[in-house]
C-alpha positions in Angstrom: -67.6 -54.5 -18.1 -63.6 -54.7 -18.7 -64.9 -57.6 -20.6 -67.0 -55.5 -23.0 -69.6 -57.4 -25.7 -69.5 -55.3 -28.7 -72.9 -53.3 -28.5 -75.0 -50.8 -29.9 -75.6 -48.2 -27.0 -77.6 -45.3 -26.9 -76.9 -42.5 -24.5 -79.8 -40.3 -23.1 -78.0 -37.1 -22.2 -74.6 -38.0 -23.9 -72.8 -33.9 -23.3 -73.0 -34.4 -19.6 -69.2 -34.9 -18.2 -69.9 -38.2 -16.5 -71.8 -39.3 -19.8 -69.3 -38.4 -22.3 -66.4 -40.2 -19.9 -68.6 -43.4 -20.6 -69.0 -42.8 -24.2 -66.0 -42.7 -24.7 -64.7 -45.4 -22.4 -67.5 -47.8 -24.6 -66.7 -46.5 -27.9 -62.8 -47.0 -27.4 -64.0 -50.7 -26.3 -65.3 -51.0 -29.8 -69.1 -50.2 -29.2 -71.4 -48.4 -31.4 -72.0 -45.5 -29.5 -74.7 -43.1 -30.5 -76.9 -40.4 -28.2 -79.1 -37.5 -27.6 -78.6 -34.1 -25.8 -80.3 -31.0 -25.2 -78.2 -28.5 -27.3 -74.7 -28.7 -28.6 -71.5 -27.9 -27.1 -67.7 -27.9 -27.3 -67.9 -31.5 -25.5 -70.5 -32.7 -27.9 -68.8 -31.8 -30.8 -65.5 -33.4 -29.6 -67.4 -36.3 -29.1 -68.4 -36.0 -32.6 -64.8 -35.6 -34.5 -64.4 -38.8 -32.2 -67.2 -40.6 -34.3 -70.0 -40.7 -32.3 -73.8 -39.9 -33.6 -75.7 -37.1 -32.2 -78.8 -35.8 -32.5 -79.7 -32.6 -30.4 -84.3 -33.1 -31.2 -86.1 -34.4 -28.2 -87.7 -37.1 -31.6 -88.1 -40.9 -30.5 -87.7 -41.2 -34.9 -84.0 -39.8 -34.4 -83.0 -43.1 -32.3 -81.4 -45.7 -34.0 -83.4 -49.2 -34.6 -80.3 -51.4 -33.4 -80.0 -50.4 -29.4 -78.7 -52.7 -27.5 -79.3 -50.5 -23.9 -79.4 -46.9 -22.9 -77.0 -45.2 -20.5 -79.6 -42.8 -18.6 -78.5 -39.5 -16.9 -80.7 -38.4 -14.1 -80.5 -35.0 -16.0 -83.3 -36.2 -18.2 -86.9 -35.1 -17.4 -89.5 -37.9 -16.9 -91.5 -36.3 -19.8 -88.7 -36.8 -22.6 -90.3 -37.8 -25.3 -87.4 -40.5 -26.1 -87.4 -41.6 -22.8 -90.9 -42.4 -22.9 -90.5 -44.3 -26.3 -88.4 -46.4 -24.7 -89.7 -47.3 -22.0 -92.7 -48.3 -23.7 -90.2 -50.6 -26.1 -89.1 -52.2 -23.4 -85.7 -51.3 -24.0 -82.9 -51.9 -21.4 -82.4 -48.6 -19.7 -79.4 -48.6 -17.5 -78.8 -45.3 -15.1 -75.1 -43.9 -15.4 -74.1 -44.8 -12.0 -75.4 -48.5 -12.3 -72.6 -48.7 -15.0 -69.7 -47.2 -13.1 -70.9 -49.4 -10.2 -70.3 -52.9 -12.7 -67.2 -51.0 -13.7 -65.9 -50.7 -10.0 -66.5 -53.9 -9.0 -63.7 -55.5 -12.0 -60.5 -54.1 -9.8 -59.8 -51.8 -6.9 -61.6 -48.7 -7.0 -61.2 -45.5 -5.7 -64.3 -43.4 -5.0 -64.7 -39.6 -4.8 -67.4 -38.0 -3.1 -68.3 -34.9 -1.4 -70.3 -32.0 -2.1 -67.2 -29.7 -3.4 -63.7 -30.8 -4.3 -64.4 -34.5 -5.8 -63.9 -33.3 -9.4 -60.1 -31.6 -8.4 -59.3 -34.7 -6.2 -60.7 -37.2 -8.8 -58.7 -35.8 -11.2 -55.1 -35.5 -9.1 -55.2 -39.1 -7.9 -55.9 -40.2 -11.6 -52.7 -38.0 -12.4 -50.6 -39.6 -9.7 -51.1 -43.1 -10.6 -50.9 -42.3 -14.3 -47.8 -40.3 -13.6 -46.7 -43.6 -11.3 -47.6 -45.6 -14.3 -50.3 -47.9 -12.8 -52.6 -50.1 -14.8 -55.9 -47.9 -14.4 -59.0 -46.8 -15.9 -60.4 -43.3 -14.4 -63.9 -41.5 -14.9 -63.5 -37.8 -14.1 -66.3 -35.2 -13.5 -64.1 -32.1 -15.3 -61.9 -32.1 -17.9 -58.4 -33.0 -16.5 -55.6 -30.9 -18.1 -53.0 -33.3 -17.9 -54.8 -35.3 -19.9 -57.0 -32.8 -21.6 -60.0 -35.6 -21.1 -62.2 -36.7 -18.8 -61.5 -40.2 -18.4 -58.3 -42.8 -19.1 -59.1 -45.8 -20.3 -57.2 -48.9 -19.6 -57.7 -52.9 -20.2 -58.6 -56.0 -19.1 -55.3 -55.5 -17.3 -56.1 -52.6 -15.1 -55.3 -52.9 -11.5 -57.3 -49.9 -10.3 -60.2 -47.8 -11.4 -60.6 -43.8 -10.2 -64.1 -42.5 -10.4 -65.9 -39.4 -9.2 -69.0 -40.7 -7.0 -71.7 -38.6 -7.1 -74.1 -37.9 -4.5 -76.8 -36.5 -6.9 -80.1 -39.0 -6.7 -78.1 -41.1 -4.2 -76.0 -42.6 -7.8 -72.7 -43.3 -5.7 -74.8 -45.7 -3.6 -73.9 -48.1 -6.6 -70.3 -48.5 -5.6 -68.5 -50.5 -3.6 -65.0 -49.0 -3.5 -62.0 -50.5 -2.5 -61.2 -46.3 -1.1 -63.6 -44.5 -0.3 -63.2 -40.4 -0.3 -65.4 -38.0 0.9 -63.9 -34.3 0.9 -66.8 -32.3 2.2 -71.1 -32.5 2.7 -73.4 -30.1 2.9 -76.7 -29.6 2.1 -77.4 -29.3 -1.4 -79.2 -31.3 -4.1 -82.0 -30.4 -1.2 -85.2 -31.3 -4.4 -83.8 -34.5 -3.9 -83.0 -35.3 0.0 -85.2 -33.0 1.8 -82.9 -31.8 4.2 -79.2 -31.9 5.4 -79.3 -34.9 8.0 -80.9 -36.9 4.9 -77.7 -36.0 2.8 -75.4 -36.8 5.9 -77.5 -40.2 5.9 -76.8 -41.1 2.5 -73.0 -40.0 2.9 -73.1 -42.3 5.6 -74.5 -45.2 3.7 -72.1 -44.4 1.2 -68.8 -45.0 3.1 -70.5 -48.2 4.7 -70.0 -49.9 1.1 -66.5 -49.7 1.4 -65.1 -53.0 0.7 -63.9 -54.7 4.3 -60.5 -54.6 3.5 -60.1 -51.1 2.1 -60.2 -47.5 3.6 -62.6 -44.6 4.1 -60.5 -41.2 3.4 -61.9 -38.3 4.8 -62.2 -34.6 6.2 -61.5 -34.7 9.8 -63.7 -31.8 10.3 -67.1 -34.2 9.0 -69.1 -36.2 11.5 -68.5 -39.9 9.8 -68.6 -42.4 11.9 -67.6 -45.8 10.2 -66.6 -49.6 11.6 -64.1 -49.6 8.2 -60.7 -48.9 8.4 -60.3 -44.7 7.8 -58.1 -42.5 7.6 -58.4 -38.2 8.3 -56.8 -35.6 7.2 -56.7 -31.5 8.0 -54.6 -28.6 9.6 -54.3 -30.3 12.8 -55.6 -33.0 15.0 -56.2 -35.7 11.9 -54.1 -38.2 11.2 -52.2 -36.7 8.2 -51.8 -33.3 8.5 -50.2 -30.3 6.1 -48.4 -27.5 7.9 -46.5 -24.7 6.8 -48.9 -23.4 3.9 -47.3 -20.6 1.6 -47.2 -19.6 -1.6 -43.7 -19.2 -2.9 -42.4 -18.8 -6.1 -45.9 -18.9 -7.9 -46.9 -22.3 -6.2 -48.7 -23.4 -2.8 -46.0 -25.2 -0.6 -46.4 -27.1 2.4 -44.8 -29.9 4.7 -47.2 -33.4 5.7 -46.8 -35.1 9.0 -48.7 -37.7 10.4 -50.5 -37.6 14.3 -47.8 -40.1 15.1 -45.1 -36.9 14.1 -44.1 -39.3 10.7 -42.9 -36.5 8.4 -43.7 -37.3 4.6 -41.6 -33.7 3.8 -42.6 -31.0 1.8 -44.7 -31.1 -1.1 -45.7 -28.0 -3.9 -48.7 -27.6 -6.4 -49.6 -25.4 -8.9 -52.8 -25.0 -7.4 -53.8 -22.3 -4.6 -56.2 -21.8 -1.8 -56.5 -23.7 1.7 -59.2 -25.8 0.1 -57.4 -27.2 -2.2 -54.0 -28.4 0.6 -57.0 -30.4 1.8 -57.5 -31.8 -1.2 -54.0 -32.8 -2.1 -54.0 -34.3 1.5 -56.9 -36.8 0.3 -54.8 -37.3 -2.8 -51.6 -38.0 -1.0 -53.1 -40.2 1.5 -54.7 -42.6 -1.2 -52.0 -42.7 -3.6 -49.5 -43.8 -0.6 -52.0 -46.8 -0.2 -52.1 -47.8 -3.9 -48.1 -47.9 -3.0 -46.8 -45.0 -4.6 -43.6 -43.7 -3.8 -43.0 -40.7 -1.6 -40.6 -39.2 -4.5 -42.9 -40.3 -7.5 -46.0 -38.7 -5.4 -44.1 -35.5 -4.9 -43.1 -35.1 -8.8 -46.5 -35.7 -9.7 -48.5 -33.5 -7.4 -46.1 -30.9 -8.5 -46.8 -31.3 -12.4 -50.8 -31.5 -11.6 -52.2 -29.0 -14.1 -55.8 -28.8 -12.2 -59.1 -29.3 -14.1 -60.8 -26.7 -16.5 -63.5 -24.9 -14.4 -61.8 -25.5 -11.5 -59.8 -22.2 -10.3 -58.7 -22.3 -13.7 -56.7 -19.2 -14.4 -57.2 -18.3 -17.8 -55.1 -15.3 -18.3 -52.7 -13.5 -16.2 -50.4 -10.5 -17.2 -49.3 -7.3 -16.0 -52.3 -6.2 -17.0 -55.5 -8.5 -15.9 -55.7 -11.9 -14.2 -59.0 -13.8 -15.5 -59.8 -16.7 -13.5 -63.0 -19.0 -14.3 -64.3 -21.5 -12.0 -67.4 -24.1 -11.6 -68.5 -22.4 -7.9 -72.4 -22.9 -7.5 -72.9 -23.8 -3.6 -72.2 -20.7 -1.5 -69.2 -22.9 0.2 -67.7 -23.3 -3.3 -68.2 -19.6 -3.8 -66.5 -18.8 -0.5 -63.8 -21.1 -0.9 -62.7 -19.6 -3.9 -62.8 -16.0 -3.2 -60.8 -16.2 -0.5 -58.0 -18.1 -2.0 -58.1 -15.4 -4.9 -58.3 -13.0 -2.4 -54.7 -15.0 -0.6 -53.1 -14.1 -4.2 -54.4 -11.1 -5.2 -55.5 -9.3 -1.8 -54.6 -5.6 -3.4 -56.6 -5.9 -6.7 -60.4 -5.0 -6.7 -62.2 -8.4 -7.6 -65.1 -8.2 -10.5 -67.4 -11.6 -9.8 -69.5 -12.8 -12.8 -72.3 -15.7 -11.1 -74.7 -17.5 -12.9 -77.1 -19.3 -10.5 -77.6 -22.7 -11.3 -81.4 -24.1 -10.3 -84.2 -22.1 -8.5 -84.5 -24.7 -6.1 -80.8 -24.0 -4.9 -81.2 -20.4 -5.2 -84.3 -20.4 -2.9 -82.8 -22.8 -0.3 -79.5 -21.0 -0.1 -80.9 -17.3 -1.2 -79.2 -15.6 2.4 -76.3 -17.6 1.7 -76.1 -16.9 -1.8 -75.9 -13.2 -0.5 -73.3 -13.4 2.1 -70.9 -15.5 -0.3 -71.0 -13.4 -3.2 -70.9 -9.6 -1.5 -67.2 -10.8 -0.8 -67.0 -9.3 -4.3 -66.1 -5.6 -4.8 -68.1 -6.0 -8.0 -70.5 -8.1 -9.0 -72.7 -8.6 -12.6 -75.2 -11.0 -11.7 -76.8 -13.0 -14.6 -80.2 -14.9 -14.7 -80.5 -18.0 -13.4 -80.0 -21.0 -15.0 -82.7 -23.3 -15.0 -81.5 -26.7 -16.3 -83.5 -29.4 -15.5 -86.1 -27.1 -13.6 -89.2 -24.8 -14.3 -89.1 -21.4 -12.5 -90.7 -21.2 -8.7 -93.1 -17.6 -8.3 -90.5 -15.3 -6.4 -87.0 -17.0 -6.6 -85.4 -14.4 -9.4 -82.0 -13.3 -9.6 -83.6 -9.8 -9.0 -84.5 -10.8 -5.6 -81.1 -12.1 -4.7 -79.5 -8.8 -5.9 -81.5 -6.9 -3.3 -80.1 -9.0 -0.6 -76.2 -8.9 -1.5 -74.2 -6.3 0.1 -71.1 -5.5 -2.2 -72.0 -1.7 -3.2 -71.3 -2.0 -7.4 -73.9 -4.6 -8.1 -75.9 -4.8 -11.1 -77.6 -7.1 -13.3 -76.5 -8.7 -16.5 -78.3 -10.4 -19.6 -75.7 -12.8 -21.8 -76.6 -10.6 -24.3 -75.2 -7.5 -22.0 -72.1 -9.7 -20.5 -69.3 -9.0 -22.8 -70.1 -5.2 -23.5 -70.1 -4.6 -19.9 -66.9 -6.7 -19.2 -65.3 -4.6 -22.3 -66.4 -1.0 -20.5 -65.8 -2.0 -17.1 -62.1 -2.9 -18.3 -61.3 -5.2 -15.0 -57.9 -6.0 -13.1 -59.0 -8.9 -11.7 -62.1 -11.0 -12.7 -63.6 -14.0 -12.2 -66.8 -16.1 -13.9 -68.3 -18.6 -11.3 -71.3 -21.3 -12.1 -72.5 -24.2 -13.3 -74.9 -23.5 -16.0 -73.7 -22.5 -19.9 -71.8 -19.3 -18.3 -68.7 -21.5 -19.4 -69.5 -20.8 -23.3 -68.3 -17.1 -22.4 -65.2 -18.1 -21.5 -62.8 -18.5 -25.0 -64.8 -15.2 -26.1 -64.0 -13.0 -22.2 -60.6 -14.5 -22.3 -60.4 -12.9 -26.2 -61.7 -9.9 -25.1 -59.5 -9.8 -21.7 -56.2 -10.1 -24.1 
């Protein structure tokens, strides 16, 4: 799809982070882009400012008459009025993953998958390759701070395309990458997969779709087996390893060596936590495979500013530190909170958490309780339903009872700002994948 025919494209669910990247891609290629989303957001407002027409009512009468094809996100429910209208009219409907799959076959593609970490790794690789001057396009599942966007749009001379490979509804099986990356595999999206074994099977199928002359890069702790060329990373017994990890002068520093003893010297980055050291290793291996020089790689990694809502330090002064994070799975919560503890071992940690999906809360109720108990004080919001209907017996109140930290309470959206103001925390973290992000600027302003 590098040679784009200028068409009228309609996006069902245009406000999603992945959908908005594709909308921007086609719009800048000269297509007419319109779309629907459930609610306005800072991202949809930005798209409108850029020239795209968006509406927020599920109303077929608002769909333009001259649509050539529709790009669909799996977040759109099957009972959507607009979706069923378009199906009845036999308008061509393409899933977002299929579009990415077509783009991925135009040049060497890097597909970053994983239950956790894929957005940070995608943004990290995108930044380093961009810093190195590679001809490329990129689709990131978050707003990368260095480019203040979720997309880089190249041209017909692109050599590389970097993209986040989403395992939700097996979307990533549409891709045929030159380099496949797997950061982690945990039981998630069990409403789609059923059990953990099916999740692992899907990731195995994903890496087997890697091009025969390509390479699979993965966390050495994962039980992946592939006949493709592969490189593992970790802290020990891996093809590429990080050693001497430490925090100095506000930066994470570490050395990189191979199993054979070849040393690549010391690297530093602005991100914190051992999970981000692992993320950096995957990016370093990938960029070396794409012929980025070591010194350029070192400089690019040091300059990487991270991704909005991924361990995003919004405010830090002598009185208070505020971090916002997208974590919504127990393993992500634990990794993020452990990183917070490493940086601020002596501060009382206040956590504001918004559970995402009734099914995920049900499937990991005990695991959520264990992870959230790592906080000193917890403000637990109501479950964000997203695409789901409520499930009997699955509520934030039930979850709260299982959490062991002494200071814990339910907190509604209406009470949130006043409660934070009253508590006057010295260290506060907001977490969740729902609409908690709408409060982040207000909380930042309040704490200032």
